N, C-alpha and C positions, 0 to 999 in steps of 0.2 A: 669163788673162781669165776662165778657170773659177773663180778663187777670189777675185772682187772680192766683197767683203761689203757689202751694203746694211743701213742701220740705219734703224729706224721710232721717233721718238720725239715726244711731245707737244713744243710750243714753251715750255712752262714747266719742262722738265726740265733739272735741274742735275745733271751726271755726277761721279763721283769722278775725281780726278786721273789714277788708274791704271786708268781703266775700259777705254780703247781697249788696253791692252797686255794686261790680262787678258783682253779678249774675243779677240784676235788669238792669245794662248796657248791659250785653250779651244778654239777652232777648228781651230787646227793639231795638236793634240793629239786630236781626237773622230775616232773611226772613222765611215766613211761621211758625213763631214761635209757632203757635198751634199744628204744627206737628213736634215737636222736643221736646227732654228731655234734660236736663242741669246737667252735672256732673263735679267733681272736677277729675283733670287728675293726681293729686299728693296726694296720700291716703299714708300717712305714721304712721305706728303703732309704735309711739315713746314714748307714755305715761308711758309705763312700759316696754319699751325694754330690759333695763338691769336686769330686775327681773324674767324674763322667761327663761325656759329652753332654751338651745344652739338651739335645734332642732325647737323650736318654733319660736326664732328669726331668723333662716334661712328662714322658710316657709314664715314670713310675709314680711321678707326684700324681698324676690324674688317676692312675690305677688304685692310690690309697683312697681318695675320695670316692671311687667308683665302690670298691669293695664297701665300705662304710655305709654307702648309700643303700647297697643290697641288705645289708645287715638290718639296717633302720626302716627302710622303707617297703621291703619285700621280703620279709623274714621267711614267710612259709615257702617263696620259691627260692630262697638261696641254695645253690650247690656248694660242695666242698672245693676249696681252693687253697693251694700252698700248704697252710699249718692247719690241722685238725685234728681231732681226737675223738675216740668213740669206744663202743664195748668191744673188747677183744674176742670175747665169747661168741657176740653175734656175727662178728667179722669171720671168724673162725668157720662158722656156720654157713656162711654165704660163699666159702673157699677163696678167700683173698682177692687181690687184683689179678689182672691177667697181664704178666709183663710183655706180651706181644703188642699191646695197644699204645705204650708209650704215652697214656693220658691218665696216669694212675689217680690224680686229684677228682676230676669229674667222674671218672670211673667208678671211684669208691662210692659217691653218692648214688649212682644209677643201680650198683650193684645191690647196694642195701636197700633202696627204694623198691625194687623188684623182689626182693628177699621177703620184705615186710607188706607185699601186697600194696603199695601205695602209701602206707603209713609210716613215713620215716621223714623227718626234717632237721633242721639246724637250730641250734641255740648260741647266741653270741656271749661272750664276755669282753669287758670293755678296759681291757688292760693292753698298753702298746707292746707290740712284739716288732723289732728293730732289724731289717735285713739289709743285704747288698743288692742294688742296681747292678744289673749285668755290665761287666768291665771287661777289659784287656790289656794286653801289655804295649799297645800304642794306641793313637787316635784311630786310625784305620781296624786296628785289631777290635777295638771297643764296639765300632760300628757293625763290623761283621758278626761279634758276638751276640748283639742284640737283634741282628737279623736270624742268624741260627736260633736263637731263643724264641722268637716269633714263629718261625717254621714250625720249631717243635710245638708250640701252643697251636699253631694252625691243623695240625694232625689231631687235635681234640675234636674236629667236627665228625670224627668217625663214632664218637658218641651218641650222636644223634640218630642215625640208622640204629645202633644197637639198642637205645632206649626206647625207638617207637615199635621195633621188632619185639622186645621184651614186654612192651604193655599190651599190644595187640594177642599177645599169645597167653596174657593173665585175665582170665574173666573175673579174678576177685579185685581188680582195681576198678572203681566206679568209672562211668563215662564221663561224668563232668571232670573228674581228675585228669583223665586222658587227654581231654581237650585242654584243660589248664596248663598240663605239661607239654602237650604239642605247641601251643602259644608261645611258652617260655623256650623251648628249643628252636623254635624258627625264629624269634626275634634275637637270640644270642648268635645263631650260627648262619641266619639268612639275612635279616633284615639290617642289621646293625653294619653287616659286612658291606651291603650294597647301598645303604643310604646315602653316604657322603658322594658315591658315584652318581647316584640319580639326581640328588641336588645340583651338582655342578654341570652334567653334560645333558640333562631333560632336554631342555631348550634346543640346543645345537643337534640334537638327534631328530626330534620333531620337525625342526626346519629341514633337514636333510631329507627326511621321508616324504614331506609334502611342502612344497613351495608355495600351497596355496593356504597354507596356515598363517601367514603374515596377515590375512584380510579376516581372521576369526578373533574373537575375544580373548582366546587362549594366548595369544602371542603377546597381549598385553598383561593379563592376569597372572599368567604363570611366572614371567620374571619378577614381578612384585612380590609375589608369594615368596619364591626362591629368596628373594632379597630380604624380605621380613626374617625368614628362619636364620639365615647366615649372620644377619646383624643382631639377633637375639642371642646367637651364639656367641658373638663376640662381646656383646653387654655381659654375659654371664661370666665371662673370663675375670670379671672384678672379683665377685665374690669366691669364685674357685681359687684365684690367686691370694685372698686373704686367706682362706683354710689351709692352704699349703704352706703360708707364711707362720700359721699358727701350729702346725704339725712339724715342719721340719725348720722353722727358724729363718732369720736373714742371713744372707751370705757372710762368712768369717770377715772379720776387720782386715785382715791380712789382703783381701781382694780390693782390687781397684774401685775407684768411683764409677768409671765406665761400665765395670762388670755389675755394679750394682744397678746402674741404671737400665742396663740390658736385661738384668733378671727381673726387675719389677715391671718394667713397660713393655718388652718386646718378646722376651722368652715364651710368655704365655701363648703367642701367635704360633709357634711351632706346633702346637697340638694340631693345626689345621694341615700343616706339612705331614705330620704322623699320619692323618687318616689316609692318605694317597700314597704313603712309602711303607713304614713300617707295620701298619695296621692292615693294610690291603694286600701289598703283593706277596709277603711270605704266605698268608692264607691261601691266597689263589693259587700259589706254586703247591701248597700242601693238599689242596682238593683235587688239582690235577694228577699229584703222585699217588694220592690214595686210589682215584680212578684207574690208573694205569697198572695198579698193583706194586707201586715201587716199595721197597723196604727201606725204612730210614732209622735202623736201630742206633747208628753213631750219633743221632740227636737226642736220643732218651734222656742223656744226662746232658746238662749244659756245660760247656768247657769255658771258664772264667779264667781271668789273669787279673794282673794289678799294673795301673798305669803307674811308672816311675814319676811322672810330673802331672800337675793338674792338667786336664785335657780343655777346660773352659766352658 
């Protein structure tokens, strides 16, 4: 009974035919398997990839690469996300999820991390799992559905105080591990949220606060540094687009030449629009709602529909 595995997947998930055999093998060959969770490193939102709006397509394509990067480059810091499996016996002892949080994915990781006194981490397996990008019954409905989903994800910020409080009360977690996890939480829930804003409006803010700054070296060097960072981000869209093409394939032959040119050359630029819209605004709203104690239970489950026609 100690080796019963629970699996958590979204209802739209399509699994590889060898998924459960690969999961079983991975579980049986992993040391300290009761203190590990298992997740697919390749999450591809391709079930309805060509039916959703371009900004939705860009968001989920980037998410695929982000999840893969976390599993490959930062495996020891990876939090559970979307699809994962683990020991049901240990999860039962930890008293399962707290349904009032609405953040069941990362909540599971931190619940088990604290239960095992910091000795809990993830193990990936590299079979693709295909899912739906959030959609709607109309173009406007699809955009609203994406916003509501990101608002729900923004509520995941409550994990940070829960995790920090749990670590501060647990003397069996080493000091260095607490520092490492604090750095992770700060980066995910603070730095990445504000980095885009700071890079864009740092110079105007400084100018507004001090008119004499124009006579300092900052007025010359800061725009240059920001320009280099933004240019590097633009250049790195090339390898990003290449790997999205490898995972998702090229547009269907039924799409026009203009759509193909748009997809290859211009659609990646929407990532910068995402930073200021769907990545930023819902999370800011979620933080204020959490601060004011507002209940958002109706967003615990994402409401999705299907577009009757292609949104472009």
